[in-house]
C-alpha positions, 0 to 999 in steps of 0.5 A: 500499499502507497503512503498517502502524503496528508500533510495539513496547514500546519505543516510548516510549523511542525517542520520548524518545531521537529528540526529544533525551532529556528534558531537550529537550521542552518539553511533550507532549501528546494532539492529535485521539486520533491524535497528540502535540503536542511543543514542543522546547527545541533542535530540533537534537536533533529526529531525524525519521527515528529517529521514523520508524524508530520507528514515527511515521506522519507528522511535522508541523512547526509554528512555534516548535520545535513538531511533531505526531506522528501515532501512530494511535489508540494516541497516548492509551496512550503518552502515559499511559505517557510522562505 
């Protein structure tokens, strides 16, 4: 069964909270039209479970505090809201 993305209007708020708050986000950008790339200051404040509860389809960790969050085709819209 395919996982359905159930993000709501509160998604941007939930996303920032799960990333540890604005003060923990070094940078945030759209990648490949379906993902957000986030560079964090303190990874211990990152909560992948809360991200998935909020509607993030997958979390892909990279080196140096960088994560890709698979959002789906709405990623650019959410990036615009968060900018």
